[in-house]
Structures are given as C-alpha cells and as structure tokens.
N, C-alpha and C positions, 0 to 999 in steps of 0.2 A: 180297294175293294169301295165301295160305295154306301155314304149312312144320309138317311132324309133329315132334317131340322125343320120342327113347322113353328113357325112366329118366336123364334129364334131363340129356342129351347132343344135340349136334345141329351139326353139322359139315361144311360144302361150300360150295360154287358154284350162285348162281341168277341170272337177270334178272328186274328189277323193272322195266315198263315201261321197256325196252332200257337199262339198265343192269344193266351184273353188279355182282355184290357176294360178297363173300368173308363169312361168318359162323362162328364158332365159340361156345359155350359149354357151360358143365358145368355141376352143380346137385349137388354134393360131399354138401350136407347129407342131401337126399331120399333122391340115387341113385333114386330108385323111379318120378317122377312120368314120366306120360306126359302128351301133349296135343298141341291140333292148333291153332296161331296163328294169327291172321289179323294182319297187320303193315301198314304203307306206311312209307315211305320217308322222312325228315327228314335233308336231309344227307347226310353218309356214316353215319349212324343209322338202327336200323330201329326204327320203335314198334309196340309190343303195346295191338290194338286189339282185340283175343277171345281168348278164352283156354277151349279146352273139355276138359274130362278125360278122354274117351275117345277114342283114336282104335286103330281096325283091332279093334275089342271090346278090348282091355286099357284095364282101367279105370286111374285115376291120380291124382294127386292138382294143384295150383296148384301152377307152377314161376313162371309170370310174372304178375302184374297187369297190367288195361291200362293204358296211359298209359306203362308200363316202357321203358325206352332200352335197345336193347343195341350195342353198338359194331360197328363192323365199318368196311370199307374197300371202295371202289368201283374196279374195274378198266377201264381205257378200254382197248379197242380204238382204234387209233389205222393209219391204213393211209396207208403212205407212197409215194406212185411217184416211180419211179425215184430206191431211196435213196443210189444208189452214186455219181452224179455232182452235184457235184461232190466229188470224195474226200473234204473235209470237212466234208460234212455229217454224217458215218458220226459222228458225236458228239451228232447231234440222236436217232438211234434207241437210242445208247450207254442216254444220259438218261434215255430214254422207260422206257427197257425199266430201267433201275436202279429207277424210280422206281416201278416196277410196272403202266406200262401194258405190253397188248401187240402190239407192233411190226408189223407184217404188210405185206410188200416188196411190189410187181407193180411190174415190169421185163421188157427184152427180154433183157440181159444172163444168158448162163451163169450156174447157180449156184457152178461151179469158179470162175468170175474175179471176186467177188464177194472183197471185203476181208475178213480173220478177222474182227477186231472186227464188222463188219456183222454177216458170220453169225452170231455168237453174240449179238448182240442182238436179231434178228429174230424172232419166235416162229413165223413162215410165209413162205415163199417162191415167191410166183406167177409164172411164169414164162411173159409172153406171146410170142406168136412178133412182133408188131408192135405200138407204142406208139402207131404213127398210127391203128390200126383200133380204133374205140371200139365196138363188141360183141365185142372182146376183151374190152375194160378192166369192160363190166358184166360180164361173166361171170367176173372177176375179183373184182371187189368181189361179186357174187352170190356167189361163193361161199366168200367169208370170211364175210360174213352167216350165209350156210346153217350154217357152222361155227361159231361166235362168236360170233352174234348180233349187235346192230347196231352199224355199222360209227359210232364215237364223232364221231372227226376223219379229215379226208384231204388232205393235203398233196404237194406237192412240193418249197418253197422255190425254185421255176425258176420262171423268164418263162416258158417257150415253154409253159407246161402248164396255165396260169392260167385257158383258154377249159375245157381239158379238166377239170380239178377240179371249177370251176364247172357243169358238164353232169352230173358222178358225184356230187356232192353233190344238186343239186335232185333227180336221177331216184331217190336212195338217202335223201333227208331227212337230208342230216348239216348241223350248224353246217357256218355260215362265207358264203364270197360264192358266191351263186348262179344259174344264167341271167339272172334279171332286174336284177339291176347289174351282171354282167362290161363291156357294153360302156364305163361310166363309167371305168374303170380301164383300158382296153385301148386303146379309140380317141380319140384325142388332139384330134379335134373337141369332143367329148362329154367330156373331162377340161377343158379349157377353158374350158365351159362353167358348170365345177363350182366349179372356180377363180373366176369371176368372179362366182359367186351368194352364195362366202364372202366377199366384200369383198378375195380377191387379186387385186395387179397381175398383168395377163398379158399378153404384146406377140398385136396382132392378128393373127386367121389366117381360113383361109378355105380348104376344100373345094376341090380340083384338079378342074374341074367340066367346061373349053374354057379354052384359049388366048384368046380376049376376056374370059374373067370374071379370067383371072389377070393380064391389063395394067390391065383397070378395078381390081383389087385393088391392082398395084403404082402407079398413078398414084395413088394415094392416099397410102402408107407408103413408096414409093422401092423404089430397090434399095441395098443388094444383099437378099436374101431365101433365106430356106431351105426347100427342101421336101424332105420324109418320108413312108412310108408313115403312114396313118394308124394303122395297125396295126402295129407295127411291136419287133426290141425292138436294142435300143443304136441302134449309127449308119447300119447294114446299107441301103444305099441311100439316103443322106442326103443332098444334092448342094445345094451355096452359088453360085447364082445371081448375076450379075452385070451381064447387062446381057440386051437383045433378044434378040442372036443367041446369048446361051445357052440361053436361056428358050424361042429355037426349036429348037435342038438337044432339049433335057428333052423336049420334048413330038415330034421328032419319033424319039425310042428308048425313049419311056415306058414302064415297067412294067404288067401290067396291073392290079398291085395300085390300091387306091385311095392318091390321094394328100392331103398335108395340103400348105399353102402356110401360111408366117407370116415377119412382121416379122423380119430379125435384128437380135438385138440383142448389143450389145458389153459385156463385162463379166466378171467373175472367176465361176467356176459352186461354187459352195458346196450344201452338200445336207442335208436336214435326217433324220438316220435311227433310228429305235427301233424299240420293239415296246412293242403294248397287250395289255390285259389285256382277259377276256371281255365287259367292262363295255365298254370303248372308252375306259379308262383310260392314259396314256402312264406304264408303269412303267420304262422305259429309254427315255433319247435321246441323240444325240452330233451332232457336224456336221464334213463334211469339206470340205476344200481343197484345189481341183484345179490343175494345172498349166494345161490344156487340157480342152476340151469333148472328147470322144468322137467326136466329128465329124470333128475337128483332128486327133486321133491315130490315125483307122484312114486318109480318105481321103488327110493328108499326111505318112505311116506317121513320124509322129514318137514320142519316147518321152513314158511319165508319168508324173507322181507326184503324190500325193495325200494330206495328213497330215490328222489330226484335231486337233480347238480342245480347249484343253482349260478354257476358259469359253464358253460359247454365246453369241452374241450375243440380245438381249432380244428385237430385232424378227423375228429367225430363228425364235426356239421361236413367239414372238405367231403369226405366218404360219403356222410350221409346224403347229402345235397347231388354227387350225380347220378346216384341210385333213386332218387328224387326224377331226374330228370331221363337216365336212361330207363327206367320202367312207364315215363312219361306218367306220372300220377298227380289229376286233377280234380280239383274239387274234390278232393276225398281226406280223411284220415289216413295216417302211414304210423307203422310201428316195425323197423328196421333192425335187427339182432344185430350186436357184433362177439365175438371174443376179443376180451383184451389182455394181449399175452406179452410175457417176458418177450425182449422188453420195451414194454409200450408199445407194441405192435395191436390192429385192427384188423381184425380175420373174420369177414362176413357170414352170420350165418344163414341167416333168411330173413324178408320181408310178409310183410301183413298187410294190403291195402282192407283196411279196416281201424277203428279205435284200438290203443292199447287195451288187451281185458280188462275184468273185474270192474272196480273203482278207482281204475287209474286219471280217468276224464275228471273224477270230483278232484283227484291231486291235481290235475291241470289248475284247478278252482283257486284249490286252498293254498297252493305254491305261490299262487299269481294274485291272489286276488283281483280274478275275474269270472266271466259266465262264458264258457266255451263254449256249451251248449247252445247261448244266445250269439254268440260271435261267429257260430259254424251256420243261422238261422242269417247272420249278414252275410258272409261268404257266399248264399247258395242264393240271398232273396235279394241282395242289395249290392252281390259284389264286390265287398271291402271286407275286410276285419280292422273295426274300429275303435280295438279298445290297445294300449301300451301295454308293452309285457315288458315286466322288473323283474322278475323272480327274485320276492322278498325273504323266501323260508323254501326251507328243501320241506320237502311234505312226502311222508312213508308210506306205508301199506306193510300191516304187519299182520300175519296171520297166525289163526292157533286153530286144532284139532281136536274134536271130543275121544278122540283115542290115546292120549294124552294127559298128565295131570300135572300142569299147574302150581305155581307155588303161590302165585297172586291170584286171589277172585278176580274177578270183571268190576265188584265195587272198591278192593281198594285197586287197582290199576287206574280206574277213574280219580279218583281221592287223589290218591298221589301225582298223578300227571296231571292232572288238570286240567288246565283252560289250552294245552297241548294238545289233548287229544280234541279233535276237531269233527270224527264223527266216527261214527260202531255201528255194526248190524250184524245178523246172521250172513251166510253166504251162501249161497244157491248149490244146492247138490251135484248138478251138473258142473260145477267149477271147484266143489272141493278138495279133491284127491290133491288139486295145484296150491290153491289158493287159502285152505284151512276151510274151516264150518264158520268162524267168526272173525271176522279183521276188523284192525282198529286203522282209524288216518290218525295218523300225528306228524306235527308239526313244527319246526325250531329253525333258527335262523344259524345255530352252528349243526355242522354236519358231526363233529363229535356225541352233541346231547341226542340227537336223533340216531345214533348206534347203541347209546345206553339207555333209552327207554326201548328199543328193539328188544334189547338184552332181558330187560326188566317184565317186560308183556310177556315173554317166550319162556321163560325163568321155567325148570322142572325142579318139583319135591325131589 
C-alpha cells in the first residue's frame, strides 16, 4: 500500500488489508521532505518497503529508508449483537471502547432505552425492527462494513444468538465460529461425539426417532432417562422419564423439535469455565459447584445456589482442557458442565460457547479481585490476558424466588451478612425460573461459611 508524505508530516487513518491503522509521524529536522511510501504491515507497525522522492510533482528528499519501522496502532471494529442484554454485559462494550476498539451495537431495542454507559461506549448503534429477521442483520453488518471497513469481531455473548453469529461471521468472513462448525456446539447429539473422541466419559444417548427405538435404548440403560431438545438453551422442555407410562405420555404430547435421550446420571454438577486467547490457550479458568441441576431447579421450582472453588481439581482441569482443544475454542468464553459421580468420576454433560449465565462473570471478578470484562478486551484488542489470578475468595450466587416465603428479609440479610454480600439485584424474567427473581453474591475465604450464608438466605418460614 502507498501513502503520501508532505513536508515530513503524515497523520491519518487508513485500512491495510482489512485492518484499520492509525499512523502519525513528523520529521522536524528536514521539514521539506516529500515522498510516497510503499508500506507493509507487521504486527502493529508499518515497515517501509520503498520510498520515492517526488509526489504530485513536488521534489523531496529521503525521509525514511527502506526497512524503517513506523510505530502505529490497530483499530478494531467490534460488532456487538444485542449489547443491552443482559445488563451487566455493558462492561464488555465499555472496556473494548477504552482500549480503542470501535464498538458497533446492533439490536431491536430503542436508542432511548439503552443504558447511558452503553451509549457512551458505542461508536454507532444500528437498530433493526426484528432480530429474528436475518436479512435485517445482514443489512446492519453490511452498513457497518461500508462505513467502517471490515468487521474484525462479532459477538453477542449469548447462547440464543450463537447460530446467527456463526452465519454472519461466515457471510462477512469474520474470525470465530462459523456455519461449518456450529452444529458441534449446538446439537447435543453431535457434541457428545466430540466428547467421546476427546476421551472424556459421557452418558450414553440416542436421538429420539421412534417409541420403539427409545424402548430399545432404555432396555440397555434402564430407567430413569432424560429427554431434552437436541438444540436447546438451559433446561427448557427437558424431562426426566421414570417408566413406560411416562414415556408413552411424552410421545403423546411430544413437541415438534428434535429430541435427544440419554441415561440419567446421578451426581453433583460442576463446571469448568474460562476464557481462551486467539491461539486457543486457556488464559483464565474457574470452577463452580451447583446445589442441583437447572432441570430440577426449573421443573421442581427449587431455589438454586452455586459457588466458585479456590482450588481447581486436577482431573477437572485436565478434562476441561481436553474439551477446549477438541472444540477448538479460540478467543471465547466457555462454560463446560460435568457430573461428578461416586466415586469421584467426571461425566461430561455439555459445553457452551459463551460466558456462564446470570451474574457469573461478576462472580469471576469478586472471587479473584479482577475485572474480567477488561481482561476480555485485553485478549481481543491486545492479544493477551494481563492480570494474575490467585482466587483469594469463594464467591457464591444465591437466588430467591418471589413464589416462596423466606424467613429473613432482604434488610436482615444485608445486616447479618454485612460485607460478605458484595452485590445483590433483581434478576431478569428470562432467567427467573432457573436463577430466581432476586440474586445475592456473597464471598468468603472458607467454603463452609459460603454454605452457611446460602442456607441463611434461602431459609424458609
């Protein structure tokens, strides 16, 4: 690429093979140099390949020798789908913006309804009438591309939009998961095959195609079995079937979606959560232990709590890293769930290519005294995770549901637990059946204290 220099001065933005660059330099010593440079890009710097001494008919002198390195900075175009939800994800936009990325929001919410911090962080906001209309999203990303140049990253951090993200990345040649690999992270039947290939134990399962086929499977594994949508978010329309009568009832009223049946596994749910860099290296990891599964929480209308571990079990890290590699997770958050069954055996449940839900990203911060939103921006913009993780605290999410009567009021909880309560807030209705209508984040160095606080918050009248 060629750029022109007049009187020893150049300042401006330009794009170099899809990467926006900001370059400024001055040559006070000569002050008269004019010329045209042919440059190439190496990292965040320009390398001079050729210098000519005449430009637009003006004679000049040599300002830069071939091989000269000119420092500059890369400006990234980041397209954020549905940046307003959930509300705490505004911090992703804020930190990306602070590091110099141009953040473009695309959603169906009105501009006036957006959080003020989000408005300040967005370079521009493109409102669509319907996020489910793919053609509208194509026009939105096309507009951003026309105005700002190539979109470098496109994310929503939301399970619901994973397939839409993959389609847009494919159509606009954007880094990340694309159409050809989305099935392995969305379809539980395909996901299970990846687990097995990676050498990680899974519960046997089969696609639900006929009543006779399901009975053959149950003859092998026995009751109970779990049936769930092959593509689904959370525990929506997931059932535990105990006998032939329940199986027949399921088929009599089976939804249209493709279902997957698997052997019921009894054990405690634990997660391996984290973030990878663009090369697929895990740069941050954590683990959480759950009071019970989301299926039981939703179907039986239970309260839930879960808490982070200060020390990650070696077998969990080993299994988690195998799956990160098997699924080729690059520059993404991940949330991988396992059952820990007696005697201390791990069985993979599912993988999610997004941050763990609810307030878990905030729990990362409180458990480690870090800012995971800033560190994500560092990974994306700078290519590195800059904070040392020491895990000085266990941090727990403890939920309450408006349908239940609790012994202790919110005021009493805050008074008794004091500084151990690091955050509390209402929970969006979209998450309420799983996480409750109100959530408390508590932290302590001792896990027994965490369990006592969870019991106190959820104690019933």
